[in-house]
N, C-alpha and C positions, 0 to 999 in steps of 0.2 A: 887185417889188424891195422891199427893205426902206428905211424913211424913215431919213435921215442930216442930213437939214436940212428948212425950212419947205417943207410940200408944200400943194398942194391935191389933195383926192380925193374920189371918189363913194363911197357906201354901196350897198345893195342894193335901194334905192328911186329912185337915181339923183341923190339930194340930194348938193351938195356940201358939203365942209367941209374946214378948213385945219388941220394939225398941225403943230404946230413942233417935229420930228422925234419920235422914238421917244418913247409917252408915258410917262411914271412913276407918273403917281396915277390909277388906272384906276377907275371906278365900272361895276357890271355890272347892269341891271335883269332881266336875263332868266336865270333858273336854271339852265337845260341851257348858257348859254354860259358862264354864271360857273364852272360844272363845267369847261368847256373851256379857259377862263384859268388855272384850278388845273393842268390836264394839260400847259398850254403851260408850267411851271414860272414862273408869273409873281406868285409868293406876295407878294413885297416891292413889287410895281408895284400891287396891287389893293389899295384902301385903302376902297372901299365898297360892297356888295351890298344887293340887296332881301330884306325877311325871308322870301321863297319861295325864296330861291338856299340849300336845305336840303344840298346835297353840293357837296363835301365837308363832313364834320360839324364837322371843327376850324375850317374859315371860317365855317361858322353858328355858331360858338360865338364866335369870335374878331374878326372883321369886324366894323366899324360898319355897322350896317342904315340904309340910306336910305329907308325906307316898305317898302310895297307895289309890284306892278308896275302895280297900276292907280293909284295914288294915292303919289306920291313926298313925301318930308320936303324942303322949297328950302330950309330954312334950315340941316339939317344938310350937305345938297349942299355949300352955299356955304362952309359951315365946312372941307370937305375939300378946296375949290379944284383940280376934277379936269381933269386936261388931255384925258380921255375920257372921254365916256359911250357904254356900248353897249346901244342898246334891239331894241326888236324889234315892228314893225308891228302884230302880233297880240295880241302881249301886254302892251303898254303903251299907256297913254291917249296919243293925238294931241295931245292939248291941252298935257299933259305935256312933251312931245316938244318941241312950238313953242316953249314957254316957255324950256325947257332951253336949246335951239339960240341962244336969243338972247345966252348968255351963256359957253357952252362947245362943244366940239366933240363932236357926238352923232352915232354911226355908226349906222344903223336896220338891221336885219337882215330880210329878207322871205323866209320859207323855207316853199315851199309842196312840197318833194320831197325825197327822199333827195341828189337830186344837188346840189341849191339848198345842204343843210346841207354838203355836202362844199366847195363853194364857198367857203361863210362862215368854213370851219374856213382855208380856203386865205388866206383875204381876210385874217381877224383876224390869222393867222400874220405876215403880211406888215405891219400897221399895227403892231403891237406888237413888231417886231423878234424875232419867234421863228419864222423861217419854216421852220428844219430839224425842230423840234419838231413843226410843224402837217403836215410833208411826212410825217416818220415817222408821226404819227397817220393820215394818209390810208391810206397804204401799208398798215398792220395792218387798217384798216376793210375795204379790198378785201380783203386775205386773208382774213379771217374769214369774209365773207359768200360768199367763192369755194368755200369748202365746203358751203355750204348749200344741200342740194337740196328741192324740194317735193317733199309726202309722197304726190301724187297730182298724174298729168298733168292733171286735170280742176279747173278752178277751180271752188270750191264759194263758193256765196251765201253772203255776210252783210251783217250790221249790226252798227255799232260804236256803243255808246253812252257818251257821257262826260258824261252829266248827268242826274240825275232828278227830275222835279216840279220844272219842268216838262222832259219829256224831249227830250234833244238828241244829236242823232247827228254822227258825223264825216263829211262828206259831199265828194264831188270838190274836188281842187283843194285838199287838204290833205296834210301830211307822212303823217298816220296812212291815207291812201287810198292812198299811193305804198308805205308798208309793207306793206298789206293784198295790192295787187296783187303787190309780189316775193314774197312768201309763198303765193302762189298762190289767193289770195281774190279774189272779184269784190263789192265794196262796191254793195250794192243803192240805195243812197241816191244817187240822182241830180242833188240840188240840190248848189250848193256852197258850202264852208264848215261852217256848223252849225247846218242848220236845228232847229228844233223840230217835235217830230211827236207824234200821241196813240197811244193804245194800237191804234186800229183802223187806222192807218197800219202799225204793226207786223204786225198781224194779215195785214193785205191783201198786206205785201211778202213774207213767208212765208219767211224767210229759212233756210237750212240751220242757220246760226249764229248767234248771238246774241254779240255779245261785250260785257261789262261791266267798264267801266275801274277801275281802282284810282284814278284820279285824273283829273279836278281832283274829279269826285265820289268819294267813297269806296264804290263798289259792293261788298255783302258778301254772306254765302252766305244771309243772308235776301231778298235783293231776286233772286238765283239762282234760290230756290225760286218766289218769285212771278212771276216771267217765265218757268219754265217751266211753271207752271200755265194762263198765259195762251197760251203758245205751244206745247202739247204735243208737236209736231211738230218742234218746233226744238232743238236743241243748246246750252243756255245756259251761257257757259263764264266764270268770273271772269279777268281777263287783269292783267298788270303794265302799267298805262298810262305809266310811264316808258320802258319799253321799246318802247313803239309811238308815244311822242310825245316823247320828249327826243333832240335831235340833239346831235351834237359826240362827246365818247369813249366815250358810253353808245352809240353805234352800234355799236362794235366788241364790247361785252357783250352787245348786243342780238342778234348772231349767234349765240351760243351759247343762249340763252333761245330765241330760236326753232326751232334745231335739238331741242332736248329737248321746246318746246312742240306741234310738228309731229308728235314719233316718239310724244307720249302723247295726242294729240288726241281719238285715235279712243276711249281708254280712259276719258275724262274723264264 
């Protein structure tokens, strides 16, 4: 239900916060959720974003930056006087969230799967008085993914790298892992979250595919060639990290990306 008066609500971490009706001065510390707020047509209500909130470009140019995802600028936040701050358990610093919560309502998302992301869209739509736009987006996400068919009935094994030196993998209980499963890949990394691995570990895993993400570490062709030499039996592929890891409106665009991605994968 939309908020029409003072209400105590819980975030995705089970934390309680109080909102005095629909917020009119929102700060977002999460890049993918900043893009969501734009798609929910909340341009006039969002007063601050992180420096990593690069989409949409006009917001990145125009909106006040309140620091990074790991280190916020408390002075600027105080000047903006937000009535809601949107954060994320994984992307933002826990101590920053605790300090901000002493003075402002901070809604923290915790997204580990595709369904979690849909719940977050619905939840944020409710607390920002933009339920209709949120439900419309959810409908189109479902619709776009309904057209996506795996290119092979057999799950193909893979490893997904998000960082280099040290080598860091996307493990279980992550949004990336869920996306991999939905496009019919088996993630060979058994540990949860983002474990650090060695070259020797990758060789032992023997994945059919090694995916090198464009973010947060910007893997390029030189990295693809490097890993191809080390893993000659593995197909090493550069992938769009935003499509694999950004939730919100990018989930709708991701379905088209994965359709093309899967159709052309054997030719890469």
